[in-house]
N, CA, C, O and the ligand as a Tripos MOL2 file, in Angstrom:
@<TRIPOS>MOLECULE
protein
  257   255    65     0     0
PROTEIN
NO_CHARGES

@<TRIPOS>ATOM
      1 N         -35.6610   52.7560  -40.4210 N.3       1 MET1
      2 CA        -36.1740   53.2660  -39.1380 C.3       1 MET1
      3 C         -37.2240   54.3370  -39.3680 C.2       1 MET1
      4 O         -36.9240   55.4130  -39.8870 O.2       1 MET1
      5 N         -38.4340   54.0430  -38.9870 N.am      2 GLU2
      6 CA        -39.4920   55.0250  -39.1430 C.3       2 GLU2
      7 C         -40.1170   55.3160  -37.8030 C.2       2 GLU2
      8 O         -40.7660   54.4620  -37.1990 O.2       2 GLU2
      9 N         -39.9140   56.5070  -37.3570 N.am      3 ARG3
     10 CA        -40.4930   56.9190  -36.0730 C.3       3 ARG3
     11 C         -41.1940   58.2480  -36.2750 C.2       3 ARG3
     12 O         -40.6680   59.1570  -36.9180 O.2       3 ARG3
     13 N         -42.3870   58.3450  -35.7150 N.am      4 PHE4
     14 CA        -43.1540   59.5750  -35.7950 C.3       4 PHE4
     15 C         -43.4670   60.0450  -34.3810 C.2       4 PHE4
     16 O         -43.8120   59.2460  -33.5100 O.2       4 PHE4
     17 N         -43.3430   61.3450  -34.1670 N.am      5 VAL5
     18 CA        -43.4930   61.8990  -32.8540 C.3       5 VAL5
     19 C         -44.8100   62.6920  -32.7560 C.2       5 VAL5
     20 O         -45.1420   63.4840  -33.6370 O.2       5 VAL5
     21 N         -45.5370   62.4580  -31.6740 N.am      6 CYS6
     22 CA        -46.7260   63.2560  -31.4010 C.3       6 CYS6
     23 C         -46.2680   64.6370  -30.9810 C.2       6 CYS6
     24 O         -45.5070   64.7970  -30.0270 O.2       6 CYS6
     25 N         -46.7520   65.6450  -31.7200 N.am      7 THR7
     26 CA        -46.3190   67.0070  -31.4190 C.3       7 THR7
     27 C         -47.0070   67.5610  -30.1820 C.2       7 THR7
     28 O         -46.6360   68.6210  -29.6790 O.2       7 THR7
     29 N         -48.0070   66.8420  -29.6950 N.am      8 VAL8
     30 CA        -48.7490   67.3150  -28.5210 C.3       8 VAL8
     31 C         -48.1320   66.7870  -27.2180 C.2       8 VAL8
     32 O         -47.8950   67.5470  -26.2790 O.2       8 VAL8
     33 N         -47.8750   65.4750  -27.1780 N.am      9 CYS9
     34 CA        -47.4090   64.9060  -25.9030 C.3       9 CYS9
     35 C         -46.0250   64.2690  -26.0000 C.2       9 CYS9
     36 O         -45.4390   63.9100  -24.9790 O.2       9 CYS9
     37 N         -45.5010   64.1250  -27.2090 N.am     10 GLY10
     38 CA        -44.1610   63.5830  -27.3190 C.3      10 GLY10
     39 C         -44.1190   62.0640  -27.4750 C.2      10 GLY10
     40 O         -43.0360   61.4830  -27.5500 O.2      10 GLY10
     41 N         -45.2690   61.4230  -27.5260 N.am     11 TYR11
     42 CA        -45.2980   59.9830  -27.7700 C.3      11 TYR11
     43 C         -44.6300   59.6730  -29.1080 C.2      11 TYR11
     44 O         -44.8200   60.3930  -30.0870 O.2      11 TYR11
     45 N         -43.8620   58.6140  -29.1390 N.am     12 VAL12
     46 CA        -43.1920   58.2280  -30.3640 C.3      12 VAL12
     47 C         -43.7780   56.9360  -30.9080 C.2      12 VAL12
     48 O         -43.7890   55.9140  -30.2210 O.2      12 VAL12
     49 N         -44.2670   56.9830  -32.1460 N.am     13 TYR13
     50 CA        -44.7110   55.7720  -32.8120 C.3      13 TYR13
     51 C         -43.5200   55.1830  -33.5400 C.2      13 TYR13
     52 O         -42.9260   55.8100  -34.4170 O.2      13 TYR13
     53 N         -43.1860   53.9600  -33.1550 N.am     14 ASP14
     54 CA        -42.0450   53.2740  -33.7600 C.3      14 ASP14
     55 C         -42.5760   52.1310  -34.6000 C.2      14 ASP14
     56 O         -43.2540   51.2370  -34.0930 O.2      14 ASP14
     57 N         -42.2650   52.1650  -35.8910 N.am     15 LYS15
     58 CA        -42.7330   51.1210  -36.7940 C.3      15 LYS15
     59 C         -42.3530   49.7360  -36.2830 C.2      15 LYS15
     60 O         -43.1240   48.7850  -36.4060 O.2      15 LYS15
     61 N         -41.1750   49.6360  -35.7190 N.am     16 GLU16
     62 CA        -40.6910   48.3360  -35.2420 C.3      16 GLU16
     63 C         -41.5470   47.7890  -34.0960 C.2      16 GLU16
     64 O         -41.6400   46.5760  -33.9040 O.2      16 GLU16
     65 N         -42.1580   48.6800  -33.3540 N.am     17 GLU17
     66 CA        -42.9200   48.2600  -32.1930 C.3      17 GLU17
     67 C         -44.4240   48.2570  -32.4610 C.2      17 GLU17
     68 O         -45.1720   47.5110  -31.8280 O.2      17 GLU17
     69 N         -44.8580   49.0890  -33.3970 N.am     18 GLY18
     70 CA        -46.2860   49.1790  -33.6480 C.3      18 GLY18
     71 C         -47.0140   49.7300  -32.4240 C.2      18 GLY18
     72 O         -46.4370   50.4560  -31.6150 O.2      18 GLY18
     73 N         -48.2740   49.3760  -32.3060 N.am     19 ASP19
     74 CA        -49.0750   49.8210  -31.1580 C.3      19 ASP19
     75 C         -50.0180   48.6860  -30.7800 C.2      19 ASP19
     76 O         -51.2290   48.7620  -30.9860 O.2      19 ASP19
     77 N         -49.4230   47.6220  -30.2150 N.am     20 PRO20
     78 CA        -50.1970   46.3930  -29.9410 C.3      20 PRO20
     79 C         -51.4360   46.6330  -29.0770 C.2      20 PRO20
     80 O         -52.4420   45.9400  -29.2280 O.2      20 PRO20
     81 N         -51.3660   47.5940  -28.1900 N.am     21 ASP21
     82 CA        -52.5210   47.8670  -27.3270 C.3      21 ASP21
     83 C         -53.7320   48.3340  -28.1250 C.2      21 ASP21
     84 O         -54.8690   48.2430  -27.6630 O.2      21 ASP21
     85 N         -53.4730   48.8310  -29.3230 N.am     22 ASN22
     86 CA        -54.5620   49.3020  -30.1710 C.3      22 ASN22
     87 C         -54.6890   48.4930  -31.4650 C.2      22 ASN22
     88 O         -55.2620   48.9490  -32.4550 O.2      22 ASN22
     89 N         -54.1420   47.2950  -31.4230 N.am     23 GLY23
     90 CA        -54.3220   46.3870  -32.5390 C.3      23 GLY23
     91 C         -53.3930   46.6420  -33.7110 C.2      23 GLY23
     92 O         -53.6120   46.1250  -34.8060 O.2      23 GLY23
     93 N         -52.3510   47.4410  -33.4830 N.am     24 ILE24
     94 CA        -51.3990   47.7120  -34.5500 C.3      24 ILE24
     95 C         -50.1810   46.7980  -34.3910 C.2      24 ILE24
     96 O         -49.4380   46.8960  -33.4150 O.2      24 ILE24
     97 N         -49.9950   45.9260  -35.3520 N.am     25 GLU25
     98 CA        -48.9270   44.9700  -35.2530 C.3      25 GLU25
     99 C         -47.5640   45.6280  -35.4960 C.2      25 GLU25
    100 O         -47.4470   46.5750  -36.2740 O.2      25 GLU25
    101 N         -46.5430   45.1080  -34.8180 N.am     26 PRO26
    102 CA        -45.1900   45.5840  -35.0880 C.3      26 PRO26
    103 C         -44.8610   45.4620  -36.5760 C.2      26 PRO26
    104 O         -45.2330   44.4810  -37.2210 O.2      26 PRO26
    105 N         -44.1730   46.4480  -37.1080 N.am     27 GLY27
    106 CA        -43.8280   46.4450  -38.5160 C.3      27 GLY27
    107 C         -44.7820   47.2290  -39.3630 C.2      27 GLY27
    108 O         -44.5830   47.3510  -40.5720 O.2      27 GLY27
    109 N         -45.8360   47.7750  -38.7460 N.am     28 THR28
    110 CA        -46.8000   48.5870  -39.4970 C.3      28 THR28
    111 C         -46.2660   50.0020  -39.6700 C.2      28 THR28
    112 O         -46.0070   50.7010  -38.6900 O.2      28 THR28
    113 N         -46.1050   50.4140  -40.9050 N.am     29 ALA29
    114 CA        -45.6100   51.7640  -41.1750 C.3      29 ALA29
    115 C         -46.6390   52.8020  -40.7310 C.2      29 ALA29
    116 O         -47.8440   52.5510  -40.7390 O.2      29 ALA29
    117 N         -46.1390   53.9580  -40.3490 N.am     30 PHE30
    118 CA        -47.0650   55.0190  -39.8970 C.3      30 PHE30
    119 C         -48.1250   55.3120  -40.9560 C.2      30 PHE30
    120 O         -49.2950   55.5290  -40.6410 O.2      30 PHE30
    121 N         -47.6940   55.3130  -42.2160 N.am     31 GLU31
    122 CA        -48.6150   55.6170  -43.3020 C.3      31 GLU31
    123 C         -49.7150   54.5630  -43.4370 C.2      31 GLU31
    124 O         -50.7640   54.8200  -44.0280 O.2      31 GLU31
    125 N         -49.4670   53.3890  -42.8890 N.am     32 GLU32
    126 CA        -50.4130   52.2910  -43.0210 C.3      32 GLU32
    127 C         -51.4020   52.2400  -41.8450 C.2      32 GLU32
    128 O         -52.3310   51.4320  -41.8330 O.2      32 GLU32
    129 N         -51.1870   53.0980  -40.8870 N.am     33 LEU33
    130 CA        -52.1170   53.1190  -39.7560 C.3      33 LEU33
    131 C         -53.5000   53.5330  -40.2370 C.2      33 LEU33
    132 O         -53.6160   54.3570  -41.1440 O.2      33 LEU33
    133 N         -54.5390   52.9770  -39.6480 N.am     34 PRO34
    134 CA        -55.8910   53.3820  -40.0570 C.3      34 PRO34
    135 C         -56.1150   54.8680  -39.7640 C.2      34 PRO34
    136 O         -55.5290   55.4360  -38.8420 O.2      34 PRO34
    137 N         -56.9790   55.4760  -40.5760 N.am     35 ASP35
    138 CA        -57.2060   56.9100  -40.4110 C.3      35 ASP35
    139 C         -57.7900   57.2720  -39.0580 C.2      35 ASP35
    140 O         -57.6990   58.4130  -38.6060 O.2      35 ASP35
    141 N         -58.3950   56.2720  -38.4190 N.am     36 ASP36
    142 CA        -58.9880   56.5690  -37.1080 C.3      36 ASP36
    143 C         -58.0510   56.2690  -35.9550 C.2      36 ASP36
    144 O         -58.4320   56.3630  -34.7880 O.2      36 ASP36
    145 N         -56.8040   55.9040  -36.2940 N.am     37 TRP37
    146 CA        -55.8390   55.6890  -35.2410 C.3      37 TRP37
    147 C         -55.5180   57.0100  -34.5710 C.2      37 TRP37
    148 O         -55.3760   58.0410  -35.2290 O.2      37 TRP37
    149 N         -55.4060   56.9630  -33.2560 N.am     38 VAL38
    150 CA        -55.0640   58.1770  -32.5270 C.3      38 VAL38
    151 C         -53.9230   57.8940  -31.5640 C.2      38 VAL38
    152 O         -53.6310   56.7440  -31.2350 O.2      38 VAL38
    153 N         -53.2970   58.9510  -31.1310 N.am     39 CYS39
    154 CA        -52.2000   58.8270  -30.1780 C.3      39 CYS39
    155 C         -52.7020   58.1090  -28.9220 C.2      39 CYS39
    156 O         -53.6810   58.5350  -28.3090 O.2      39 CYS39
    157 N         -52.0270   57.0180  -28.5410 N.am     40 PRO40
    158 CA        -52.4500   56.2810  -27.3560 C.3      40 PRO40
    159 C         -52.2710   57.0700  -26.0660 C.2      40 PRO40
    160 O         -52.8630   56.7270  -25.0430 O.2      40 PRO40
    161 N         -51.4890   58.0820  -26.1040 N.am     41 GLU41
    162 CA        -51.2400   58.8710  -24.8930 C.3      41 GLU41
    163 C         -52.2190   60.0290  -24.7120 C.2      41 GLU41
    164 O         -52.7260   60.2550  -23.6130 O.2      41 GLU41
    165 N         -52.4810   60.7580  -25.7930 N.am     42 CYS42
    166 CA        -53.2830   61.9670  -25.6500 C.3      42 CYS42
    167 C         -54.4940   62.0110  -26.5800 C.2      42 CYS42
    168 O         -55.3630   62.8700  -26.4280 O.2      42 CYS42
    169 N         -54.5540   61.0880  -27.5410 N.am     43 GLY43
    170 CA        -55.7760   60.9700  -28.3280 C.3      43 GLY43
    171 C         -55.8670   61.8550  -29.5590 C.2      43 GLY43
    172 O         -56.9310   61.9220  -30.1740 O.2      43 GLY43
    173 N         -54.7900   62.5390  -29.9430 N.am     44 VAL44
    174 CA        -54.8520   63.3380  -31.1650 C.3      44 VAL44
    175 C         -54.6600   62.4410  -32.3910 C.2      44 VAL44
    176 O         -54.1240   61.3380  -32.2810 O.2      44 VAL44
    177 N         -55.0910   62.9090  -33.5300 N.am     45 GLY45
    178 CA        -55.0150   62.1150  -34.7560 C.3      45 GLY45
    179 C         -53.6380   62.1400  -35.3830 C.2      45 GLY45
    180 O         -52.7220   62.8190  -34.9190 O.2      45 GLY45
    181 N         -53.5280   61.3680  -36.4650 N.am     46 LYS46
    182 CA        -52.2530   61.2370  -37.1650 C.3      46 LYS46
    183 C         -51.7170   62.5670  -37.6820 C.2      46 LYS46
    184 O         -50.5090   62.7360  -37.8450 O.2      46 LYS46
    185 N         -52.6230   63.5110  -37.9390 N.am     47 GLU47
    186 CA        -52.1890   64.7970  -38.4920 C.3      47 GLU47
    187 C         -51.3220   65.5920  -37.5190 C.2      47 GLU47
    188 O         -50.6220   66.5280  -37.9040 O.2      47 GLU47
    189 N         -51.3870   65.1950  -36.2560 N.am     48 ASP48
    190 CA        -50.5780   65.9060  -35.2630 C.3      48 ASP48
    191 C         -49.2560   65.2060  -34.9850 C.2      48 ASP48
    192 O         -48.5520   65.5380  -34.0320 O.2      48 ASP48
    193 N         -48.9330   64.2480  -35.8170 N.am     49 PHE49
    194 CA        -47.6290   63.5960  -35.7230 C.3      49 PHE49
    195 C         -46.7130   64.1260  -36.8090 C.2      49 PHE49
    196 O         -47.1660   64.5740  -37.8620 O.2      49 PHE49
    197 N         -45.4340   64.0690  -36.5420 N.am     50 GLU50
    198 CA        -44.4810   64.4230  -37.5750 C.3      50 GLU50
    199 C         -43.2950   63.4790  -37.4770 C.2      50 GLU50
    200 O         -43.0190   62.9140  -36.4190 O.2      50 GLU50
    201 N         -42.5880   63.3130  -38.6110 N.am     51 PRO51
    202 CA        -41.4270   62.4050  -38.6040 C.3      51 PRO51
    203 C         -40.4090   62.8500  -37.5720 C.2      51 PRO51
    204 O         -40.1090   64.0360  -37.4430 O.2      51 PRO51
    205 N         -39.8860   61.8850  -36.8460 N.am     52 GLU52
    206 CA        -38.9090   62.2280  -35.8280 C.3      52 GLU52
    207 C         -37.6780   62.8590  -36.4740 C.2      52 GLU52
    208 O         -37.1380   62.3450  -37.4540 O.2      52 GLU52
    209 N         -37.2480   63.9780  -35.9050 N.am     53 GLY53
    210 CA        -36.0440   64.6460  -36.3800 C.3      53 GLY53
    211 C         -36.2280   65.3730  -37.6970 C.2      53 GLY53
    212 O         -35.2460   65.7070  -38.3600 O.2      53 GLY53
    213 N         -37.4790   65.6260  -38.0900 N.am     54 ALA54
    214 CA        -37.7610   66.2200  -39.3970 C.3      54 ALA54
    215 C         -37.0470   67.5660  -39.5660 C.2      54 ALA54
    216 O         -36.5100   67.8590  -40.6340 O.2      54 ALA54
    217 N         -37.0450   68.3610  -38.5280 N.am     55 GLU55
    218 CA        -36.4530   69.6820  -38.6530 C.3      55 GLU55
    219 C         -35.3180   69.8920  -37.6480 C.2      55 GLU55
    220 O         -34.9840   71.0130  -37.2670 O.2      55 GLU55
    221 N         -34.7560   68.7800  -37.2480 N.am     56 GLU56
    222 CA        -33.6480   68.8800  -36.3010 C.3      56 GLU56
    223 C         -32.3860   68.2940  -36.8990 C.2      56 GLU56
    224 O         -32.4190   67.5040  -37.8420 O.2      56 GLU56
    225 N         -31.2980   68.7010  -36.3280 N.am     57 GLU57
    226 CA        -30.0460   68.1090  -36.7850 C.3      57 GLU57
    227 C         -30.0060   66.6530  -36.3620 C.2      57 GLU57
    228 O         -30.6320   66.2470  -35.3830 O.2      57 GLU57
    229 N         -29.2630   65.8950  -37.1150 N.am     58 GLU58
    230 CA        -29.1560   64.4790  -36.7500 C.3      58 GLU58
    231 C         -28.4190   64.3510  -35.4230 C.2      58 GLU58
    232 O         -27.4070   65.0010  -35.1630 O.2      58 GLU58
    233 N         -28.9820   63.4800  -34.6070 N.am     59 GLU59
    234 CA        -28.3410   63.2690  -33.3220 C.3      59 GLU59
    235 C         -27.3120   62.1500  -33.4530 C.2      59 GLU59
    236 O         -27.1880   61.4960  -34.4890 O.2      59 GLU59
    237 N         -26.6070   61.9670  -32.3950 N.am     60 GLU60
    238 CA        -25.6120   60.8920  -32.4420 C.3      60 GLU60
    239 C         -26.2990   59.5310  -32.6320 C.2      60 GLU60
    240 O         -27.5100   59.4010  -32.4520 O.2      60 GLU60
    241 N         -25.5110   58.5420  -32.9940 N.am     61 GLY61
    242 CA        -26.0540   57.2290  -33.2720 C.3      61 GLY61
    243 C         -26.9300   56.6930  -32.1550 C.2      61 GLY61
    244 O         -26.7850   57.0630  -30.9900 O.2      61 GLY61
    245 N         -27.8280   55.8260  -32.5340 N.am     62 GLU62
    246 CA        -28.7390   55.2840  -31.5310 C.3      62 GLU62
    247 C         -28.0650   54.1690  -30.7390 C.2      62 GLU62
    248 O         -27.1710   53.4700  -31.2160 O.2      62 GLU62
    249 N         -28.5330   54.0450  -29.5290 N.am     63 GLU63
    250 CA        -28.0220   52.9720  -28.6840 C.3      63 GLU63
    251 C         -28.5340   51.6450  -29.2320 C.2      63 GLU63
    252 O         -29.6490   51.5750  -29.7480 O.2      63 GLU63
    253 N         -27.7530   50.6300  -29.1280 N.am     64 PRO64
    254 CA        -28.1980   49.3110  -29.6080 C.3      64 PRO64
    255 C         -29.3220   48.7370  -28.7450 C.2      64 PRO64
    256 O         -29.8070   47.6380  -29.0140 O.2      64 PRO64
    257 ZN        -49.9200   62.3690  -28.0740 Zn       65 ZN65
@<TRIPOS>BOND
     1     1     2 1
     2     2     3 1
     3     3     4 2
     4     3     5 am
     5     5     6 1
     6     6     7 1
     7     7     8 2
     8     7     9 am
     9     9    10 1
    10    10    11 1
    11    11    12 2
    12    11    13 am
    13    13    14 1
    14    14    15 1
    15    15    16 2
    16    15    17 am
    17    17    18 1
    18    18    19 1
    19    19    20 2
    20    19    21 am
    21    21    22 1
    22    22    23 1
    23    23    24 2
    24    23    25 am
    25    25    26 1
    26    26    27 1
    27    27    28 2
    28    27    29 am
    29    29    30 1
    30    30    31 1
    31    31    32 2
    32    31    33 am
    33    33    34 1
    34    34    35 1
    35    35    36 2
    36    35    37 am
    37    37    38 1
    38    38    39 1
    39    39    40 2
    40    39    41 am
    41    41    42 1
    42    42    43 1
    43    43    44 2
    44    43    45 am
    45    45    46 1
    46    46    47 1
    47    47    48 2
    48    47    49 am
    49    49    50 1
    50    50    51 1
    51    51    52 2
    52    51    53 am
    53    53    54 1
    54    54    55 1
    55    55    56 2
    56    55    57 am
    57    57    58 1
    58    58    59 1
    59    59    60 2
    60    59    61 am
    61    61    62 1
    62    62    63 1
    63    63    64 2
    64    63    65 am
    65    65    66 1
    66    66    67 1
    67    67    68 2
    68    67    69 am
    69    69    70 1
    70    70    71 1
    71    71    72 2
    72    71    73 am
    73    73    74 1
    74    74    75 1
    75    75    76 2
    76    75    77 am
    77    77    78 1
    78    78    79 1
    79    79    80 2
    80    79    81 am
    81    81    82 1
    82    82    83 1
    83    83    84 2
    84    83    85 am
    85    85    86 1
    86    86    87 1
    87    87    88 2
    88    87    89 am
    89    89    90 1
    90    90    91 1
    91    91    92 2
    92    91    93 am
    93    93    94 1
    94    94    95 1
    95    95    96 2
    96    95    97 am
    97    97    98 1
    98    98    99 1
    99    99   100 2
   100    99   101 am
   101   101   102 1
   102   102   103 1
   103   103   104 2
   104   103   105 am
   105   105   106 1
   106   106   107 1
   107   107   108 2
   108   107   109 am
   109   109   110 1
   110   110   111 1
   111   111   112 2
   112   111   113 am
   113   113   114 1
   114   114   115 1
   115   115   116 2
   116   115   117 am
   117   117   118 1
   118   118   119 1
   119   119   120 2
   120   119   121 am
   121   121   122 1
   122   122   123 1
   123   123   124 2
   124   123   125 am
   125   125   126 1
   126   126   127 1
   127   127   128 2
   128   127   129 am
   129   129   130 1
   130   130   131 1
   131   131   132 2
   132   131   133 am
   133   133   134 1
   134   134   135 1
   135   135   136 2
   136   135   137 am
   137   137   138 1
   138   138   139 1
   139   139   140 2
   140   139   141 am
   141   141   142 1
   142   142   143 1
   143   143   144 2
   144   143   145 am
   145   145   146 1
   146   146   147 1
   147   147   148 2
   148   147   149 am
   149   149   150 1
   150   150   151 1
   151   151   152 2
   152   151   153 am
   153   153   154 1
   154   154   155 1
   155   155   156 2
   156   155   157 am
   157   157   158 1
   158   158   159 1
   159   159   160 2
   160   159   161 am
   161   161   162 1
   162   162   163 1
   163   163   164 2
   164   163   165 am
   165   165   166 1
   166   166   167 1
   167   167   168 2
   168   167   169 am
   169   169   170 1
   170   170   171 1
   171   171   172 2
   172   171   173 am
   173   173   174 1
   174   174   175 1
   175   175   176 2
   176   175   177 am
   177   177   178 1
   178   178   179 1
   179   179   180 2
   180   179   181 am
   181   181   182 1
   182   182   183 1
   183   183   184 2
   184   183   185 am
   185   185   186 1
   186   186   187 1
   187   187   188 2
   188   187   189 am
   189   189   190 1
   190   190   191 1
   191   191   192 2
   192   191   193 am
   193   193   194 1
   194   194   195 1
   195   195   196 2
   196   195   197 am
   197   197   198 1
   198   198   199 1
   199   199   200 2
   200   199   201 am
   201   201   202 1
   202   202   203 1
   203   203   204 2
   204   203   205 am
   205   205   206 1
   206   206   207 1
   207   207   208 2
   208   207   209 am
   209   209   210 1
   210   210   211 1
   211   211   212 2
   212   211   213 am
   213   213   214 1
   214   214   215 1
   215   215   216 2
   216   215   217 am
   217   217   218 1
   218   218   219 1
   219   219   220 2
   220   219   221 am
   221   221   222 1
   222   222   223 1
   223   223   224 2
   224   223   225 am
   225   225   226 1
   226   226   227 1
   227   227   228 2
   228   227   229 am
   229   229   230 1
   230   230   231 1
   231   231   232 2
   232   231   233 am
   233   233   234 1
   234   234   235 1
   235   235   236 2
   236   235   237 am
   237   237   238 1
   238   238   239 1
   239   239   240 2
   240   239   241 am
   241   241   242 1
   242   242   243 1
   243   243   244 2
   244   243   245 am
   245   245   246 1
   246   246   247 1
   247   247   248 2
   248   247   249 am
   249   249   250 1
   250   250   251 1
   251   251   252 2
   252   251   253 am
   253   253   254 1
   254   254   255 1
   255   255   256 2
@<TRIPOS>SUBSTRUCTURE
     1 MET1         2 RESIDUE 1 A MET
     2 GLU2         6 RESIDUE 1 A GLU
     3 ARG3        10 RESIDUE 1 A ARG
     4 PHE4        14 RESIDUE 1 A PHE
     5 VAL5        18 RESIDUE 1 A VAL
     6 CYS6        22 RESIDUE 1 A CYS
     7 THR7        26 RESIDUE 1 A THR
     8 VAL8        30 RESIDUE 1 A VAL
     9 CYS9        34 RESIDUE 1 A CYS
    10 GLY10       38 RESIDUE 1 A GLY
    11 TYR11       42 RESIDUE 1 A TYR
    12 VAL12       46 RESIDUE 1 A VAL
    13 TYR13       50 RESIDUE 1 A TYR
    14 ASP14       54 RESIDUE 1 A ASP
    15 LYS15       58 RESIDUE 1 A LYS
    16 GLU16       62 RESIDUE 1 A GLU
    17 GLU17       66 RESIDUE 1 A GLU
    18 GLY18       70 RESIDUE 1 A GLY
    19 ASP19       74 RESIDUE 1 A ASP
    20 PRO20       78 RESIDUE 1 A PRO
    21 ASP21       82 RESIDUE 1 A ASP
    22 ASN22       86 RESIDUE 1 A ASN
    23 GLY23       90 RESIDUE 1 A GLY
    24 ILE24       94 RESIDUE 1 A ILE
    25 GLU25       98 RESIDUE 1 A GLU
    26 PRO26      102 RESIDUE 1 A PRO
    27 GLY27      106 RESIDUE 1 A GLY
    28 THR28      110 RESIDUE 1 A THR
    29 ALA29      114 RESIDUE 1 A ALA
    30 PHE30      118 RESIDUE 1 A PHE
    31 GLU31      122 RESIDUE 1 A GLU
    32 GLU32      126 RESIDUE 1 A GLU
    33 LEU33      130 RESIDUE 1 A LEU
    34 PRO34      134 RESIDUE 1 A PRO
    35 ASP35      138 RESIDUE 1 A ASP
    36 ASP36      142 RESIDUE 1 A ASP
    37 TRP37      146 RESIDUE 1 A TRP
    38 VAL38      150 RESIDUE 1 A VAL
    39 CYS39      154 RESIDUE 1 A CYS
    40 PRO40      158 RESIDUE 1 A PRO
    41 GLU41      162 RESIDUE 1 A GLU
    42 CYS42      166 RESIDUE 1 A CYS
    43 GLY43      170 RESIDUE 1 A GLY
    44 VAL44      174 RESIDUE 1 A VAL
    45 GLY45      178 RESIDUE 1 A GLY
    46 LYS46      182 RESIDUE 1 A LYS
    47 GLU47      186 RESIDUE 1 A GLU
    48 ASP48      190 RESIDUE 1 A ASP
    49 PHE49      194 RESIDUE 1 A PHE
    50 GLU50      198 RESIDUE 1 A GLU
    51 PRO51      202 RESIDUE 1 A PRO
    52 GLU52      206 RESIDUE 1 A GLU
    53 GLY53      210 RESIDUE 1 A GLY
    54 ALA54      214 RESIDUE 1 A ALA
    55 GLU55      218 RESIDUE 1 A GLU
    56 GLU56      222 RESIDUE 1 A GLU
    57 GLU57      226 RESIDUE 1 A GLU
    58 GLU58      230 RESIDUE 1 A GLU
    59 GLU59      234 RESIDUE 1 A GLU
    60 GLU60      238 RESIDUE 1 A GLU
    61 GLY61      242 RESIDUE 1 A GLY
    62 GLU62      246 RESIDUE 1 A GLU
    63 GLU63      250 RESIDUE 1 A GLU
    64 PRO64      254 RESIDUE 1 A PRO
    65 ZN65       257 GROUP 0 **** ****
């Protein structure tokens, strides 16, 4: 499970979903996104994303 969160608007990039609206196929790891990829919600670059839960305690299990 690889999810990255936009620190500006809270958009979550989910590897499983990709970003089809911007030509990113599902299964594309965040690290594999092109350098010019930007947040579809607010337009910031990859540098403003961070791994989900990086500095937080683990939450309860995910819903199926
Ligand atoms: Zn954003």
